[in-house]
Structure formats: structure tokens, C-alpha cells
N, C-alpha and C positions, 0 to 999 in steps of 0.2 A: 504493499500499500504506500504510495506516494504521498508527501506532504500534503498538496491540495486534497487528496482523497480524505488525510486524517481530519485536516480543519472541516472539511464539511461534515465527517462524521461526529467530529467533535461538537460541532452545533446541534447537529440533532440529535445528540444525548444531552446536551445542556438543555433545549427546549424540551425535549419528552420528559426531563428530569421536572423542570418548571411546571408542566402540566399537569403532571401526576402530584406535586405537591398542593397545587390550587385543586385538584379534583380532591383530593385528600381532605384540605379545609372545608370545601364545601360539602363534604360530608360532616360536619361538626357542628358548621354556621354560615349564614348566607352571606354570600362574594360580595365586596363593595362592587359598583359601576367601574368603577377602576381594574380590579382585579377582571371580573369579567369580560371588558375591553382587552385585557391581556390574554386570555384564556383565548378569547376569538381571533385575537392578530397572532398565537401558539397554532390555534387548528390551521389556521389561513398557511402560515410560513413552513410550516415542518413538510406536507406535501410535495411544496415547491422543492426544499433540500431535498429531500429524496430523489427527487427528479435530477436536480445537481448531481448526486453522489452516484447515481445508475449512472447517467451520462457520463461522469469523470473516469468510474470503472468501466463501462463498455468501451470509451475512447481508448483508453490503456488495452483492454483486451485485445479489440480491433488493430491495432496498429501495431501488437505483436502477432496478431494472426497475418498480418495481411505482410509482414516481414519474413515471417515461416512457411507461407504458401509458397508452394510453386506450381505454378497450373500443369504440370505435366505428373506431378508427383500422387501418389495416394495407392490405396488398393484399386485394383484393377483400372486403374489408367492407362491406354497404350495397350495396353494386352488381352483386349477384347478379339476373340473368334469372330467374323462377322460369316455366317455362313451361307 
């Protein structure tokens, strides 16, 4: 995992922990309007952060795959018998 992926995952973890704490607080008392607003903000931001993280991981994997693939290699490539 590169630094960019670590940073995005750390942000996801931070937001998820904050959201968990707000839900735990909501179980014992009413949230203030500011806390509710923050909860909604986190609920909107988390999917965006997960999307960013998935794109970073996919980009890394695609780049790796792109450099390691040779169009003529692989099982049964170029060795088919045509009848």
C-alpha cells in the first residue's frame, strides 16, 4: 500500500470512528443540531473517500497488470489447433 492509499484509508478510518462515536452518543441522548449536521456530513463524505481509495488501489493494480502483461503470453495463447 503506497502513501496515498494509506492516507485515504486513514481518513476513512477517522471518519468511521467519528461516525461510530456519534451513533453511540445518539443511543444515550439526543444529538445537537451541530452533531446531526456532522453525522450527515460524514455519511456523505465516507462513500466519496471509499470511492477514492478504490480508484487508488485499482490504478495501482491496473498499472502493475499493464506492465506485466504480454499480449502473446498466457495459457493457450498462440497454441490453438485450428481444425
